[in-house]
N, C-alpha and C positions, 0 to 999 in steps of 0.2 A: 504494500500500500504506500502510495506517495503522499508526503506531507505538503500542505500548502503553506509556504513560508511568506507569501505575499503580504499578509496582514500583520504578522509578527515582526518582521523587520522594520517597517515604518514606525510602529508603536515603540519598539525598543530604541530606535534611533531618536525619536522625539523625547523619550525619557532621558536618554544620555545628554541630549542637547539642552534640555531644561536644567539638568543637574550642573552642566558646565556653565550655563549662564548665571546660576545662583552663586558660583564661586568667584565671579569677576565683579569688582566694584562698579557701581553705576556712576559715571562722571557727568557733571553738569555741562550744559551747552552754553557757550557765550556767544549770543547772536549779535552783539555789538550795540544793543539798545541803550546801554548805559555807559558807553565809552566816553562820552563827554561830561558825565556827571562829576562834580567836584568831590563827591564822596566815594567814587569808584575804588580808589586805592585803599581807603579805609575798609569798605565792604570786603574787598579781596583779601585783606590781611586778617580778618576775623577768624579766630580759632577758639574752640572750647577744648576741654580736656578729652572730648570724644573725637576731635579732629577738626579739619577746616570746615568752615560754614559754607564755603563756595563763594557766593556773591549775592548782591542785592536781588538779582533776577531769580534766585532760587528760594529766597526767603518770602515769608508771608507777613504783611503788616496786620496786626490784630486791633480791633476796636476794643475799648475798655470792657464791654460785657463779655468778651471772649477770652479773658485771662483773669486770674486771681492769684493772690498770695496769702499764705497762712503759715505762721511760725517759720518764716524764712524759706518756704518751699512754694514752688509755682505750679499752676495747672493752666492748660490752654484748651480752648474748644476749637476743634477742626472738624468740619463737616458734621456739626451737631453732636460730636462725641468729645467727652473730656479726657485729656491725657495728663498724667503727672509728668512734669519736666524733671529729668534726672539732674541732681546737683552738678554732675560733671558737664552738663550741657549749658549751664548758665554762664554767660560771658561776664567777665569782671570789669572790663573797661567802660568808660563813659559812653553813653549812647549819643553819637554825633547826629544821627538821623532824627532822634526825638520820639519816634513812634515805637511801640512795642512790636518786636518781630520774633518770629519763630522759623526755624529751618527744619521742616519735617522730611524724613526719608520714608517714602511709601513703597512697599514691596508687595507683590502678589506671590504667594506660595500656595500651590494646590488650590487655587480659586479663592483663598482667603486673603484679605488685605492686612498687612502689618504696617503700623506706623511707628517709627522711632523718631524721637526728638533729638536732632544732632546739635542744634544750637538754639539758645533763647536769650534775648536781651530785653529787659523791661524798659518801658518808655520813660521819658523824663517827666511825665505827669503834668504837662503844661496846660 
């Protein structure tokens, strides 16, 4: 009896491809929108203990109702879901931009979305 490998090979190839893609970091794109911004170099230099924040283009400015702090810890609301900000993600330098910002990393694994907070900087509360 002859086995039909036509269906098994593509599925196993896709599984291996997916596993390989999960091992490579996802890099941000710089499309040049903010090249002339006076804060570009500041945004590009931002780093938390979790790594580089990337740039202004990858961050999300938050309105006051979308973040909170209690006992020195922060929480942010993204897509109507609250996330605890790890202490290692909180930036320690002054916020030159003024608005509260968060840099989330969103990953899909097996159909489920995972959000990790890479960087967070509270606003100047102006």
